[in-house]
C-alpha positions as CSV (number, residue, x, y, z in Angstrom):
1,M,-59.6,42.8,26.9
2,S,-60.6,45.7,24.7
3,E,-62.1,47.4,27.8
4,F,-58.8,47.1,29.6
5,I,-56.9,48.6,26.6
6,I,-59.4,51.4,26.3
7,L,-59.0,52.1,30.0
8,H,-55.2,52.0,30.0
9,W,-54.4,53.2,26.4
10,L,-52.4,56.2,27.5
11,D,-50.5,54.2,30.2
12,I,-49.6,51.7,27.4
13,L,-48.6,54.3,24.9
14,T,-46.4,56.3,27.3
15,T,-44.9,53.0,28.5
16,I,-43.9,52.1,24.9
17,L,-42.4,55.6,24.5
18,G,-40.6,55.2,27.8
19,L,-39.0,52.0,26.6
20,F,-37.6,53.8,23.5
21,Y,-36.4,56.6,25.8
22,I,-34.5,54.4,28.2
23,W,-33.0,52.4,25.4
24,L,-31.7,55.6,23.8
25,E,-30.4,56.8,27.2
26,Y,-28.6,53.5,27.7
27,R,-26.9,54.1,24.4
28,A,-26.2,57.7,25.2
29,S,-28.0,58.8,22.0
30,I,-29.1,62.4,21.7
31,W,-32.4,61.1,20.3
32,L,-33.5,60.2,23.8
33,W,-34.5,63.9,24.1
34,L,-37.2,63.6,21.4
35,F,-38.9,60.9,23.4
36,G,-38.1,62.9,26.5
37,I,-40.3,65.7,25.2
38,I,-43.2,63.6,23.8
39,M,-43.6,61.1,26.7
40,P,-43.8,63.5,29.6
41,A,-46.2,65.8,27.6
42,L,-48.6,62.9,27.5
43,D,-47.8,61.9,31.1
44,I,-49.1,65.2,32.4
45,Y,-52.7,64.1,31.8
46,L,-52.1,60.5,32.8
47,Y,-50.7,61.4,36.2
48,W,-53.1,64.2,36.9
49,S,-56.1,61.9,36.2
50,H,-54.7,59.4,38.8
51,G,-54.1,62.0,41.5
52,L,-50.3,62.1,41.2
53,Y,-50.2,65.9,41.0
54,G,-46.5,66.1,41.9
55,D,-45.7,63.7,39.0
56,A,-48.0,65.7,36.7
57,G,-46.0,68.8,37.6
58,M,-42.8,66.9,37.2
59,A,-43.9,65.8,33.7
60,C,-44.3,69.5,32.8
61,Y,-40.7,70.0,34.0
62,Y,-39.5,67.0,32.1
63,T,-41.0,68.3,28.9
64,V,-39.2,71.6,29.2
65,A,-36.0,70.1,30.6
66,A,-35.8,67.7,27.7
67,C,-35.5,70.7,25.4
68,Y,-32.7,72.0,27.6
69,G,-31.0,68.5,27.6
70,Y,-31.1,68.4,23.9
71,A,-29.5,71.8,23.6
72,V,-26.8,71.0,26.1
73,W,-25.9,67.7,24.4
74,K,-26.0,69.3,21.0
75,F,-24.2,72.6,21.7
76,G,-22.8,72.4,25.3
77,R,-19.1,71.9,26.1
78,K,-17.2,70.7,29.1
79,K,-13.7,71.9,30.1
80,S,-12.1,68.6,29.2
81,Q,-14.0,68.2,25.9
82,T,-11.8,67.6,22.9
83,T,-14.5,66.4,20.4
84,D,-17.8,67.8,19.1
85,V,-19.7,65.3,21.2
86,M,-20.0,66.1,24.9
87,P,-18.2,63.3,26.8
88,I,-19.6,61.3,29.7
89,T,-17.7,62.4,32.9
90,H,-18.0,62.0,36.7
91,M,-19.9,64.7,38.5
92,P,-17.4,67.0,40.1
93,L,-17.2,66.7,43.9
94,R,-17.8,70.4,44.3
95,L,-21.3,69.9,42.9
96,Y,-22.5,67.3,45.5
97,L,-23.3,69.7,48.3
98,P,-25.2,72.2,46.1
99,A,-27.1,69.2,44.5
100,A,-28.0,67.9,47.9
101,V,-29.1,71.3,49.2
102,F,-31.2,71.8,46.0
103,F,-32.7,68.3,46.4
104,L,-33.8,69.0,50.1
105,L,-35.2,72.4,49.2
106,A,-37.1,71.0,46.2
107,W,-38.4,68.1,48.3
108,G,-39.7,70.5,50.9
109,A,-41.2,73.0,48.4
110,T,-42.9,70.2,46.4
111,Y,-44.2,68.6,49.6
112,Y,-45.6,72.0,50.7
113,V,-47.4,72.5,47.4
114,L,-48.9,69.0,47.4
115,V,-50.3,69.2,51.0
116,T,-51.4,72.8,50.6
117,W,-53.1,72.8,47.2
118,T,-53.8,69.2,46.3
119,N,-55.5,66.1,47.7
120,S,-52.5,64.0,47.1
121,T,-52.5,60.8,49.2
122,V,-48.8,60.3,48.8
123,P,-47.2,63.7,49.3
124,V,-43.9,62.6,50.9
125,L,-43.0,60.0,48.3
126,D,-44.4,62.0,45.4
127,S,-42.4,65.1,46.4
128,F,-39.3,63.0,47.1
129,T,-39.3,61.4,43.6
130,N,-39.9,64.8,42.0
131,A,-37.1,66.5,43.9
132,L,-34.6,63.7,43.1
133,S,-35.8,63.7,39.5
134,F,-34.8,67.4,39.2
135,V,-31.3,66.5,40.2
136,G,-31.2,63.4,38.0
137,L,-32.4,65.2,34.9
138,W,-29.8,67.9,35.5
139,A,-27.1,65.3,35.9
140,L,-28.3,63.5,32.7
141,A,-28.2,66.8,30.7
142,R,-24.6,67.3,31.9
143,K,-23.8,63.7,31.0
144,Y,-22.6,62.8,34.5
145,I,-22.4,59.1,35.0
146,E,-23.8,59.4,38.5
147,Q,-27.2,60.4,37.0
148,W,-27.9,56.6,36.9
149,W,-27.8,56.3,40.7
150,F,-30.3,59.1,41.1
151,W,-32.6,57.3,38.6
152,I,-32.3,54.0,40.3
153,V,-33.7,55.4,43.5
154,V,-36.4,57.4,41.7
155,D,-37.4,54.3,39.6
156,V,-37.8,52.0,42.6
157,V,-40.0,54.5,44.5
158,C,-42.1,55.3,41.4
159,C,-42.6,51.6,40.7
160,V,-44.1,51.1,44.2
161,L,-46.2,54.3,43.9
162,Y,-47.6,53.4,40.5
163,V,-48.6,49.9,41.7
164,Q,-50.4,51.5,44.6
165,K,-52.1,54.1,42.3
166,G,-53.3,51.5,39.8
167,I,-51.1,52.5,36.9
168,P,-49.8,48.9,36.1
169,F,-48.0,49.5,32.8
170,K,-46.1,52.5,34.1
171,A,-45.2,50.5,37.3
172,G,-43.8,47.7,35.1
173,L,-41.9,50.3,33.1
174,Y,-40.3,51.8,36.2
175,G,-39.4,48.3,37.4
176,L,-37.7,47.7,34.1
177,Y,-36.1,51.1,34.4
178,V,-34.3,50.0,37.6
179,V,-32.7,47.1,35.7
180,I,-31.8,49.2,32.7
181,A,-30.4,52.0,35.0
182,I,-28.0,49.5,36.6
183,A,-27.0,48.2,33.1
184,G,-26.8,51.8,31.9
185,Y,-24.4,52.8,34.6
186,F,-22.0,50.1,33.4
187,K,-22.6,50.9,29.7
188,W,-21.8,54.6,30.3
189,K,-18.7,53.6,32.3
190,Q,-17.5,51.6,29.3
191,I,-18.3,54.5,26.9
192,M,-16.5,56.9,29.3
193,K,-13.4,54.8,29.2
194,S,-13.4,54.6,25.4
195,E,-13.8,58.3,25.1
196,K,-10.5,58.9,27.0
């Protein structure tokens, strides 16, 4: 048992941090961003050591983007905002096409990097989850309720990838993320109605 824990300690630690992160995201708490900085900083090494180079790169992005997310939640404003706290809103329709184009470009660029400069064995799915995560994290930072749908897709694919790559705790965490993301959507919908 201790050998197993020694082998998977970082996976276990980042899984615990991930549980706190998703719980805070579910509650729409600004403190999610603290865990959003620490967890991916540790994930960089975890993913790299398991050959998930796209995810390692994505963890670098998450670490920096969490700083951005905190700043937007703390100091950002929306046109319809009437309080000091940024409200949860729907993603404006005018942003769907640019988000889709960005996703496709990011998917292609990440795939190219993975097949050109790494020995990734899962470049299509690794680059897919990375590209969609870019969009999901941006939508989360802007407090768009649709961010949950992006994360549901990312979490399902990551769960399967992590099982295949032998990262069991992280796979379990992402399986749980799917359930929490579905519940989170409804929780944010309820919060959004109460903010009106």
